[in-house]
TORKOL-4160 file (C-alpha; in steps of 0.2 Angstrom, whole numbers, padded with zeros to 4 digits, m for minus):
139
<pt num="1" X="m0115" Y="0105" Z="m0043"/>
<pt num="2" X="m0120" Y="0091" Z="m0055"/>
<pt num="3" X="m0130" Y="0079" Z="m0052"/>
<pt num="4" X="m0132" Y="0063" Z="m0062"/>
<pt num="5" X="m0147" Y="0051" Z="m0064"/>
<pt num="6" X="m0141" Y="0035" Z="m0059"/>
<pt num="7" X="m0148" Y="0017" Z="m0058"/>
<pt num="8" X="m0166" Y="0017" Z="m0053"/>
<pt num="9" X="m0168" Y="0034" Z="m0055"/>
<pt num="10" X="m0156" Y="0037" Z="m0039"/>
<pt num="11" X="m0145" Y="0053" Z="m0039"/>
<pt num="12" X="m0125" Y="0049" Z="m0041"/>
<pt num="13" X="m0113" Y="0060" Z="m0034"/>
<pt num="14" X="m0103" Y="0071" Z="m0046"/>
<pt num="15" X="m0089" Y="0060" Z="m0055"/>
<pt num="16" X="m0078" Y="0075" Z="m0053"/>
<pt num="17" X="m0080" Y="0075" Z="m0034"/>
<pt num="18" X="m0077" Y="0057" Z="m0032"/>
<pt num="19" X="m0060" Y="0058" Z="m0043"/>
<pt num="20" X="m0055" Y="0071" Z="m0033"/>
<pt num="21" X="m0058" Y="0061" Z="m0017"/>
<pt num="22" X="m0048" Y="0046" Z="m0025"/>
<pt num="23" X="m0035" Y="0056" Z="m0031"/>
<pt num="24" X="m0032" Y="0065" Z="m0015"/>
<pt num="25" X="m0032" Y="0047" Z="m0007"/>
<pt num="26" X="m0018" Y="0041" Z="m0018"/>
<pt num="27" X="m0008" Y="0055" Z="m0013"/>
<pt num="28" X="m0010" Y="0054" Z="0005"/>
<pt num="29" X="m0005" Y="0035" Z="0002"/>
<pt num="30" X="0011" Y="0039" Z="m0007"/>
<pt num="31" X="0016" Y="0052" Z="0006"/>
<pt num="32" X="0014" Y="0040" Z="0020"/>
<pt num="33" X="0023" Y="0026" Z="0010"/>
<pt num="34" X="0038" Y="0038" Z="0008"/>
<pt num="35" X="0038" Y="0044" Z="0025"/>
<pt num="36" X="0039" Y="0025" Z="0029"/>
<pt num="37" X="0050" Y="0019" Z="0019"/>
<pt num="38" X="0062" Y="0034" Z="0024"/>
<pt num="39" X="0058" Y="0030" Z="0044"/>
<pt num="40" X="0059" Y="0013" Z="0044"/>
<pt num="41" X="0071" Y="0006" Z="0031"/>
<pt num="42" X="0088" Y="0008" Z="0042"/>
<pt num="43" X="0078" Y="0002" Z="0057"/>
<pt num="44" X="0071" Y="m0014" Z="0047"/>
<pt num="45" X="0091" Y="m0017" Z="0041"/>
<pt num="46" X="0095" Y="m0017" Z="0057"/>
<pt num="47" X="0081" Y="m0027" Z="0067"/>
<pt num="48" X="0079" Y="m0042" Z="0052"/>
<pt num="49" X="0098" Y="m0045" Z="0049"/>
<pt num="50" X="0097" Y="m0063" Z="0049"/>
<pt num="51" X="0081" Y="m0063" Z="0038"/>
<pt num="52" X="0086" Y="m0071" Z="0023"/>
<pt num="53" X="0070" Y="m0064" Z="0013"/>
<pt num="54" X="0074" Y="m0045" Z="0018"/>
<pt num="55" X="0094" Y="m0046" Z="0014"/>
<pt num="56" X="0088" Y="m0055" Z="m0002"/>
<pt num="57" X="0076" Y="m0040" Z="m0007"/>
<pt num="58" X="0092" Y="m0029" Z="m0003"/>
<pt num="59" X="0104" Y="m0036" Z="m0015"/>
<pt num="60" X="0090" Y="m0040" Z="m0029"/>
<pt num="61" X="0084" Y="m0022" Z="m0029"/>
<pt num="62" X="0100" Y="m0011" Z="m0024"/>
<pt num="63" X="0100" Y="m0002" Z="m0041"/>
<pt num="64" X="0083" Y="0005" Z="m0037"/>
<pt num="65" X="0086" Y="0016" Z="m0025"/>
<pt num="66" X="0073" Y="0022" Z="m0014"/>
<pt num="67" X="0060" Y="0014" Z="m0025"/>
<pt num="68" X="0070" Y="m0002" Z="m0018"/>
<pt num="69" X="0069" Y="0003" Z="m0001"/>
<pt num="70" X="0051" Y="0005" Z="m0003"/>
<pt num="71" X="0049" Y="m0012" Z="m0011"/>
<pt num="72" X="0059" Y="m0019" Z="0005"/>
<pt num="73" X="0048" Y="m0011" Z="0016"/>
<pt num="74" X="0032" Y="m0020" Z="0007"/>
<pt num="75" X="0040" Y="m0038" Z="0009"/>
<pt num="76" X="0042" Y="m0032" Z="0027"/>
<pt num="77" X="0024" Y="m0029" Z="0028"/>
<pt num="78" X="0019" Y="m0045" Z="0022"/>
<pt num="79" X="0033" Y="m0055" Z="0032"/>
<pt num="80" X="0023" Y="m0046" Z="0048"/>
<pt num="81" X="0004" Y="m0050" Z="0041"/>
<pt num="82" X="0009" Y="m0069" Z="0039"/>
<pt num="83" X="0024" Y="m0074" Z="0048"/>
<pt num="84" X="0020" Y="m0093" Z="0050"/>
<pt num="85" X="0022" Y="m0093" Z="0028"/>
<pt num="86" X="0039" Y="m0088" Z="0030"/>
<pt num="87" X="0044" Y="m0096" Z="0044"/>
<pt num="88" X="0039" Y="m0112" Z="0035"/>
<pt num="89" X="0049" Y="m0109" Z="0022"/>
<pt num="90" X="0064" Y="m0104" Z="0031"/>
<pt num="91" X="0065" Y="m0086" Z="0024"/>
<pt num="92" X="0063" Y="m0077" Z="0042"/>
<pt num="93" X="0072" Y="m0079" Z="0059"/>
<pt num="94" X="0056" Y="m0081" Z="0069"/>
<pt num="95" X="0064" Y="m0074" Z="0085"/>
<pt num="96" X="0070" Y="m0057" Z="0075"/>
<pt num="97" X="0052" Y="m0056" Z="0069"/>
<pt num="98" X="0044" Y="m0058" Z="0086"/>
<pt num="99" X="0055" Y="m0045" Z="0093"/>
<pt num="100" X="0052" Y="m0032" Z="0079"/>
<pt num="101" X="0044" Y="m0017" Z="0088"/>
<pt num="102" X="0025" Y="m0015" Z="0087"/>
<pt num="103" X="0026" Y="0003" Z="0084"/>
<pt num="104" X="0036" Y="0001" Z="0068"/>
<pt num="105" X="0025" Y="m0013" Z="0064"/>
<pt num="106" X="0010" Y="m0004" Z="0066"/>
<pt num="107" X="0018" Y="0011" Z="0056"/>
<pt num="108" X="0022" Y="m0001" Z="0041"/>
<pt num="109" X="0005" Y="m0010" Z="0040"/>
<pt num="110" X="m0005" Y="0006" Z="0041"/>
<pt num="111" X="0004" Y="0014" Z="0027"/>
<pt num="112" X="0005" Y="m0001" Z="0016"/>
<pt num="113" X="m0014" Y="m0005" Z="0022"/>
<pt num="114" X="m0018" Y="0013" Z="0016"/>
<pt num="115" X="m0009" Y="0008" Z="m0001"/>
<pt num="116" X="m0020" Y="m0007" Z="m0002"/>
<pt num="117" X="m0036" Y="0003" Z="0001"/>
<pt num="118" X="m0032" Y="0016" Z="m0010"/>
<pt num="119" X="m0030" Y="0004" Z="m0026"/>
<pt num="120" X="m0047" Y="m0005" Z="m0022"/>
<pt num="121" X="m0054" Y="0012" Z="m0021"/>
<pt num="122" X="m0049" Y="0016" Z="m0039"/>
<pt num="123" X="m0054" Y="0000" Z="m0045"/>
<pt num="124" X="m0070" Y="0003" Z="m0037"/>
<pt num="125" X="m0071" Y="0020" Z="m0045"/>
<pt num="126" X="m0067" Y="0014" Z="m0061"/>
<pt num="127" X="m0082" Y="0003" Z="m0060"/>
<pt num="128" X="m0093" Y="0016" Z="m0056"/>
<pt num="129" X="m0089" Y="0027" Z="m0071"/>
<pt num="130" X="m0091" Y="0010" Z="m0082"/>
<pt num="131" X="m0107" Y="0005" Z="m0074"/>
<pt num="132" X="m0116" Y="0022" Z="m0075"/>
<pt num="133" X="m0109" Y="0026" Z="m0094"/>
<pt num="134" X="m0098" Y="0042" Z="m0088"/>
<pt num="135" X="m0084" Y="0048" Z="m0098"/>
<pt num="136" X="m0072" Y="0061" Z="m0091"/>
<pt num="137" X="m0078" Y="0072" Z="m0108"/>
<pt num="138" X="m0096" Y="0071" Z="m0103"/>
<pt num="139" X="m0101" Y="0064" Z="m0120"/>
């Protein structure tokens, strides 16, 4: 296994191993988003039928197909995280959001949180590659 000399003589982990873990995390994130969207999209439409933000997203991204559904589930993720902001702007029905099933809400929040964590991990790995001047071609 390749071990590079790092900052202050510390040993660093092989960048290929880190990249493999990051790519695995990204694939897990994409799979979880796909499964979550497939499971939740119809239930979201039924449970949040009076929320204009969900209906507007559905109308705006109807031509994108499944990707539009992923974006709509992402919008529901933000609605579940900060409902008071949406309620203040009169974009949601507070009763419907309060009555949203917690199990489905946890599924959506976990999948999207994993996606945000993956994005943060990719940025951190890019910083790591830059900081230690590691190039994929080993030059």
